Structure formats: C-alpha cells, structure tokens
RODO-2510 file (C-alpha; in nm, 4 decimals, decimal comma):
residues 308
     n   res          X          Y          Z
     1     m    10,0317     7,3476    11,9683
     2     q     9,9031     7,1097    12,2311
     3     s     9,7074     7,2824    12,5069
     4     v     9,4830     7,1944    12,7940
     5     f     9,2072     7,3764    12,9767
     6     l     9,1644     7,2013    13,3076
     7     s     9,1649     7,2521    13,6807
     8     t     9,4981     7,2310    13,8612
     9     t     9,4020     6,9118    14,0400
    10     l     9,2859     6,7291    13,7292
    11     l     9,5873     6,8415    13,5289
    12     s     9,8194     6,7168    13,8021
    13     w     9,6709     6,3676    13,7642
    14     i     9,7090     6,3895    13,3875
    15     l    10,0756     6,4816    13,4254
    16     l    10,1314     6,1775    13,6432
    17     f     9,9275     5,9139    13,4636
    18     n     9,8629     6,0317    13,1081
    19     p    10,1737     6,1895    12,9547
    20     v    10,1437     6,3819    12,6309
    21     s    10,1006     6,1351    12,3469
    22     a    10,1189     6,3662    12,0442
    23     w    10,4519     6,4097    11,8714
    24     y    10,6862     6,6852    11,9776
    25     g    10,9891     6,7974    11,7815
    26     v    11,2607     7,0600    11,8057
    27     v    11,4176     7,2434    11,5125
    28     t    11,7402     7,4176    11,6147
    29     f    11,8899     7,6946    11,4009
    30     y    12,2553     7,7934    11,4362
    31     r    12,4128     8,1297    11,3634
    32     d    12,7245     7,9693    11,2108
    33     t    12,7890     7,6734    10,9855
    34     k    12,8508     7,3229    11,1219
    35     f    12,6080     7,3806    11,4109
    36     r    12,8244     7,6409    11,5810
    37     g    12,7590     7,9795    11,7359
    38     p    12,4396     8,1086    11,9007
    39     k    12,1447     7,8786    11,8507
    40     f    11,7677     7,9195    11,8356
    41     p    11,5699     7,6035    11,9297
    42     w    11,2048     7,5897    11,8278
    43     g    10,9583     7,3369    11,9700
    44     i    10,6790     7,2376    11,7337
    45     t    10,3850     6,9978    11,7416
    46     q    10,2164     7,0408    11,4021
    47     t    10,2848     6,9659    11,0406
    48     q    10,1389     7,1794    10,7598
    49     r    10,1938     7,4876    10,9779
    50     c    10,4170     7,7746    10,8702
    51     y    10,6606     7,8822    11,1430
    52     n    10,7953     8,2367    11,0994
    53     l    11,1393     8,3177    11,2377
    54     g    11,0555     8,6571    11,3852
    55     c    11,3419     8,6404    11,6378
    56     f    11,5995     8,4706    11,4150
    57     n    11,5157     8,6112    11,0736
    58     d    11,7992     8,5979    10,8177
    59     k    12,0474     8,4668    11,0751
    60     a    12,0733     8,0889    11,0250
    61     s    12,3743     7,9208    10,8674
    62     s    12,2965     7,5617    10,9675
    63     v    12,0129     7,3614    11,1206
    64     k    11,9309     7,0251    11,2758
    65     w    11,6139     6,8721    11,4191
    66     e    11,4766     6,5876    11,6270
    67     g    11,1415     6,4287    11,7055
    68     l    10,9691     6,5168    11,3770
    69     p    10,7274     6,2841    11,1938
    70     t    10,9167     6,0868    10,9323
    71     t    10,6393     5,9393    10,7174
    72     g    10,4308     6,1299    10,4684
    73     k    10,3107     6,1564    10,1118
    74     f    10,6440     6,2493     9,9560
    75     n    10,7661     5,9092     9,8416
    76     g    10,6548     5,7788    10,1782
    77     q    10,8424     6,0487    10,3656
    78     a    10,7714     6,3768    10,5415
    79     r    10,9983     6,6697    10,4557
    80     i    11,1076     6,9894    10,6249
    81     a    11,1170     7,2976    10,4034
    82     f    11,2949     7,6272    10,4712
    83     f    11,1865     7,9479    10,2972
    84     t    11,3601     8,2776    10,2262
    85     g    11,0346     8,4722    10,2643
    86     k    10,7898     8,5264    10,5486
    87     e    10,4802     8,3047    10,5700
    88     c    10,6565     8,0241    10,3808
    89     t    10,7042     8,2115    10,0565
    90     g    11,0019     8,2783     9,8312
    91     d    11,2784     8,0347     9,7448
    92     s    11,2915     7,7134     9,9456
    93     r    11,5086     7,4132    10,0188
    94     d    11,3710     7,0912    10,1672
    95     w    11,5097     6,7729    10,3198
    96     p    11,3629     6,4451    10,4545
    97     t    11,2709     6,4731    10,8214
    98     d    11,4384     6,1423    10,9092
    99     g    11,7764     6,3127    10,8652
   100     v    11,8953     6,0543    10,6121
   101     i    12,0557     6,2479    10,3291
   102     n    12,2731     6,0807    10,0655
   103     d    12,2246     5,7514    10,2542
   104     k    12,3884     5,8965    10,5641
   105     e    12,1964     5,9139    10,8920
   106     g    12,2015     6,2342    11,0928
   107     n    12,3173     6,4233    10,7857
   108     y    12,1541     6,7572    10,8631
   109     p    12,2141     7,0755    10,6599
   110     m    12,5330     7,2135    10,8125
   111     d    12,6351     7,4660    10,5500
   112     f    12,3619     7,6963    10,4181
   113     p    12,6138     7,8950    10,2069
   114     l    12,6529     7,5835     9,9901
   115     d    12,2742     7,5628     9,9599
   116     g    12,2455     7,9275     9,8563
   117     i    12,0309     8,0278    10,1549
   118     n    12,2831     8,1488    10,4108
   119     d    12,1445     8,4181    10,6430
   120     a    11,8281     8,4131    10,4353
   121     i    11,5818     8,1827    10,6158
   122     s    11,2613     8,3540    10,7313
   123     s    11,0208     8,0626    10,7818
   124     f    10,9876     7,6856    10,7670
   125     m    10,7245     7,4129    10,7507
   126     i    10,6922     7,0367    10,7874
   127     w    10,5418     6,8871    10,4736
   128     e    10,3507     6,5705    10,5603
   129     t    10,0416     6,5539    10,3424
   130     s    10,1029     6,8504    10,1088
   131     k    10,3042     7,1687    10,0637
   132     k    10,0246     7,3907    10,1937
   133     d    10,0040     7,5557    10,5367
   134     t     9,6599     7,4145    10,6122
   135     n     9,7284     7,4461    10,9868
   136     g     9,7923     7,8186    10,9724
   137     q    10,0835     8,0365    11,0758
   138     d    10,3008     8,0679    11,3866
   139     l    10,4914     8,3775    11,4995
   140     p    10,6316     8,3394    11,8550
   141     c    10,7748     8,6918    11,8674
   142     p    10,7344     9,0061    11,6541
   143     w    10,9392     9,0610    11,3407
   144     g    11,2518     9,2674    11,3993
   145     i    11,2352     9,2488    11,7776
   146     n    11,6050     9,1604    11,8037
   147     s    11,7136     9,4535    11,5898
   148     r    11,5063     9,6983    11,7938
   149     i    11,6551     9,5696    12,1168
   150     q    12,0071     9,5733    11,9759
   151     s    11,9634     9,9334    11,8578
   152     q    11,9169    10,0305    12,2226
   153     q    12,2111     9,8302    12,3563
   154     s    12,4309    10,1288    12,4283
   155     t    12,1667    10,2590    12,6707
   156     f    12,0499     9,9550    12,8633
   157     l    12,2603     9,6476    12,7821
   158     l    12,4292     9,6686    13,1219
   159     l    12,0888     9,6615    13,2949
   160     l    11,9946     9,3497    13,1016
   161     v    12,3128     9,1783    13,2162
   162     v    12,2533     9,2747    13,5783
   163     f    11,8885     9,1798    13,6040
   164     a    11,8433     8,8959    13,3530
   165     p    11,9048     8,5358    13,4652
   166     v    12,1601     8,3105    13,2981
   167     w    11,8724     8,1373    13,1193
   168     a    11,5336     8,2975    13,0836
   169     t    11,2024     8,2632    12,9074
   170     d    11,0836     8,5551    12,6971
   171     i    10,7071     8,5959    12,6771
   172     w    10,4969     8,8506    12,4906
   173     f    10,1364     8,9469    12,5647
   174     y     9,9354     9,1101    12,2842
   175     d     9,6197     9,3181    12,2903
   176     d     9,4963     9,1534    11,9687
   177     d     9,4995     8,7909    11,8549
   178     d     9,5945     8,9004    11,5031
   179     y     9,9687     8,9655    11,5215
   180     d     9,9522     9,2024    11,2244
   181     k     9,6927     9,4233    11,3948
   182     h     9,7971     9,4414    11,7594
   183     k     9,8773     9,7945    11,8794
   184     t    10,0364     9,7172    12,2140
   185     f    10,2377     9,4309    12,3496
   186     k    10,4472     9,3685    12,6573
   187     r    10,7518     9,1483    12,6862
   188     f    10,8518     8,9825    13,0110
   189     n    11,1754     8,7992    13,0774
   190     f    11,1867     8,5581    13,3702
   191     g    11,3965     8,2661    13,4875
   192     t    11,2193     8,0956    13,7768
   193     a    10,9702     7,8097    13,7470
   194     q    10,7005     7,7413    14,0075
   195     r    10,6735     8,1156    14,0737
   196     c    10,3520     8,3060    14,0085
   197     y    10,3977     8,6281    13,8117
   198     n    10,1203     8,8869    13,8420
   199     i    10,0669     9,1299    13,5535
   200     a     9,7586     9,3037    13,6961
   201     d     9,9358     9,6366    13,7458
   202     c    10,0503     9,6799    13,3871
   203     f     9,8495     9,4522    13,1516
   204     n     9,5512     9,3264    13,3499
   205     n     9,2614     9,1933    13,1415
   206     k     9,4204     9,3223    12,8197
   207     a     9,5850     9,0168    12,6645
   208     s     9,4156     8,8546    12,3668
   209     s     9,7103     8,6322    12,2807
   210     a    10,0622     8,5412    12,3892
   211     s    10,3797     8,3969    12,2450
   212     w    10,7112     8,2872    12,3940
   213     i    11,0607     8,1586    12,3241
   214     n    11,3439     7,9951    12,5239
   215     a    11,1176     7,8111    12,7685
   216     p    11,2636     7,4869    12,9111
   217     k    11,1633     7,1888    12,6999
   218     e    11,0027     7,0126    12,9969
   219     a    10,7958     7,3149    13,1040
   220     w    10,4295     7,4129    13,0751
   221     l    10,3294     7,7797    13,0293
   222     t    10,0108     7,8442    13,2265
   223     f     9,7877     8,1528    13,2301
   224     y     9,5215     8,2516    13,4844
   225     d     9,2235     8,4881    13,4883
   226     d     9,2920     8,5946    13,8481
   227     e     9,5926     8,7271    14,0372
   228     e     9,8238     8,4955    14,2306
   229     c     9,7679     8,2183    13,9738
   230     r     9,4134     8,1421    14,0788
   231     g     9,0861     8,0906    13,8949
   232     t     9,0406     7,9515    13,5469
   233     q     9,3625     7,8521    13,3755
   234     y     9,4968     7,7650    13,0331
   235     a     9,8184     7,5649    12,9981
   236     s    10,0369     7,4929    12,6966
   237     r    10,3058     7,2280    12,6514
   238     s    10,4447     7,3941    12,3388
   239     t    10,8069     7,4658    12,4347
   240     p    11,0684     7,6013    12,3954
   241     s    10,8586     7,8322    12,1757
   242     g    10,4901     7,8635    12,1058
   243     e    10,1839     8,0817    12,0963
   244     m     9,8200     8,0816    12,2038
   245     k     9,5010     8,2771    12,1581
   246     f     9,2865     8,3215    12,4674
   247     a     8,9397     8,3911    12,3196
   248     p     8,8754     8,0324    12,1997
   249     v     8,8979     7,9101    12,5607
   250     g     8,6971     8,1931    12,7126
   251     l     8,9952     8,3875    12,8489
   252     g     9,0200     8,6704    12,5985
   253     n     9,1192     8,9936    12,7774
   254     k     9,1032     8,8197    13,1147
   255     i     9,4628     8,7203    13,1960
   256     s     9,5994     8,8523    13,5283
   257     s     9,8899     8,6183    13,6067
   258     f    10,1023     8,3355    13,4669
   259     m    10,3398     8,0645    13,5818
   260     q    10,5922     7,8243    13,4315
   261     w    10,5327     7,4681    13,5520
   262     e    10,8218     7,2236    13,5580
   263     y    10,7692     6,9785    13,8426
   264     s    10,4484     7,1002    14,0065
   265     t    10,1304     7,2949    13,9361
   266     f    10,1703     7,5096    14,2479
   267     p    10,3641     7,8373    14,3076
   268     l    10,6172     7,6760    14,5396
   269     k    10,8598     7,9666    14,4893
   270     g    10,6197     8,2407    14,5807
   271     f    10,4570     8,5341    14,4058
   272     v    10,6042     8,8293    14,2173
   273     d    10,4423     9,1441    14,0846
   274     i    10,6472     9,1410    13,7676
   275     c    10,5249     9,4894    13,6717
   276     n    10,6649     9,6599    13,9811
   277     d    10,9137     9,4308    14,1561
   278     a    11,1317     9,3672    13,8522
   279     a    11,3700     9,5939    13,6650
   280     i    11,1445     9,7690    13,4146
   281     l    11,2944     9,8780    13,0871
   282     a    11,0493    10,0843    12,8836
   283     v    11,1320    10,1118    12,5158
   284     n    10,9457    10,3382    12,2762
   285     a    10,9843    10,1609    11,9443
   286     t    10,8807    10,4621    11,7398
   287     a    11,0734    10,7379    11,9163
   288     n    11,3731    10,5195    12,0044
   289     t    11,3795    10,6431    12,3638
   290     t    11,4416    10,4369    12,6740
   291     n    11,3662    10,4667    13,0433
   292     a    11,4766    10,2323    13,3194
   293     s    11,4131    10,1980    13,6904
   294     n    11,6042     9,9928    13,9474
   295     a    11,4522     9,6704    14,0739
   296     t    11,2985     9,6852    14,4186
   297     d    11,3937     9,3230    14,4786
   298     n    11,6973     9,2101    14,2846
   299     s    11,6669     8,8599    14,4273
   300     t    11,3806     8,7862    14,1878
   301     m    11,6198     8,8152    13,8915
   302     d    11,3391     8,9215    13,6584
   303     a    11,3307     9,1882    13,3919
   304     t    11,0485     9,3489    13,2005
   305     i    11,0665     9,5206    12,8659
   306     s    10,7559     9,7033    12,7458
   307     f    10,7049     9,8146    12,3857
   308     y    10,4380    10,0675    12,2935
***
C-alpha cells in the first residue's frame, strides 16, 4: 500500500507535479462465470502479500486483472495465485500475470468450475520473487461481514436502499491494529468526495487501524487527528480497497475525521458529523438485534453501520 504523510499544501504539489510512480493493479472477481454478475474489484500495490477475501469469500466464479507486474522469477514471469484457504493456504491455482494463457492474450480464468475452485477462493497473492508472503497479509474488511449484514436484511434492507448512495465507499475503523484481536469496529458508508466526515462523537481517538472497499480508483483516503479535517493527516492511494495502521505514523488512537480526495485536498462539499447526521444502523453481531434511527439530513446520503 502506497501512503504519504504530508501537509495538505505539499501533497497538493505532489499530486500536480509528481504522480505516483509505483505500480498499481486491480484484480476483479466476478460472482458468475465469464465475468458476469456482481463484481468485487481489488486495488493492490504489492507482490508477495497475501490478500484475504473477507468480503467476497467463497463467491468468485471468474476473475480478471490489469496493471500487475509481469516479470519475475518463474521462468521470467510473475504469477497470480488463488487459494481456497485464508492467509494463502489450502489448494491453489496460478496463472501468469501478463494474461497470456495458451498463447492467447487476455485469456483470463473465466470458468472456475472447470478449474475445480468455483465458489472456493478465500485469498490470493502475486508471486514475483517467491511463493512466500514476505510482505504480510491484507484484510480490507472482516471475515463474514456480508453474511452478517444479509442475515439482518429483513429488518433494515429498506433503510439501506433509502439512505445509501448509488455508489459508496465502505470504511471500517478498528480499535486494534491486529485484525484478529480487535474488539470493536465501526463501519461507515459514504458516497461524496471532497466532504469532511467527523467521527468525534462515536469513535474519536479510538482507531488503531482502518480498511476500506469500493473507493473510486482515482481517490485518496485521508485521515486527520482533528475534527473538520484539520491537523496532522495520513493519506493512502490504495484504492478501490486497502488498509492502514495508524501507530507507525504517530496517529494511533488519534483519528477524529476523514475525507475522500478526488480532485482537491480541501472539503469543498462541506462538513458532516457522520455519527449523528447520517442514518445510523446499529447491529449487535452477537445478539442479532438491530436498531435504526432516521437521518436528520437526508441530503447527505450517508449511512453508518456500527458493529459491537
């Protein structure tokens, strides 16, 4: 994940005169064969890193990719490997990252049933120098989050339709930077860039890490240690999905607001207290109970789901 830790002014100059030079690729999983049905795009920037499909576990029937490194130590090639187990374990299938299979360009795996891994993929990795995950693990959203949400659909699906935008970024804040140990996390769903979202009223100075999915490919996710997107900031270009830990940059348990940059580093579309001004859907994952309150300003088109 490529990140920066700079002042707004300096970062603005970097955006204009020094575009990101590291590679950036997208791996897109499809629910059905032949690249059909709901899809799950995943932006990545590292090889030798295991990417866990927490939000799309055991759902993929086909996959394609773009922008990945093509050279490596496997007969001069890099390869992309898909695993049936979490953390890049279990059975695997791998293909060259240049998409040339059987001498045909753009010949991506379109039929996982034929490969014996249909609805069975849990993680993947780009093999460049070895088959080891020397760059660690990535989990942009908790395991089973989709099933927990779907189990509550009869209660609050209509509210999600009313308050969620047509496209939206999902972001999770965690109270621990070890995803296996965190006790509390909050999920926010928002669809407006250049708007500052304050979290001081519900998760102020509690976040040790964050992860996200469905962010626009051209966006930056930026986090601040003060309300109204002021103070020290940390920005990440890892989209549409990614993660970050705040302690290494001196922001552990200090985050008070965040913003999605697309064409500016300023909150040109105003400020929102996402804890109070949005539709808040509280879900108790252990008791399977839900509570919802109406939005005080429907024009913001934001929704918040909190898991305890």
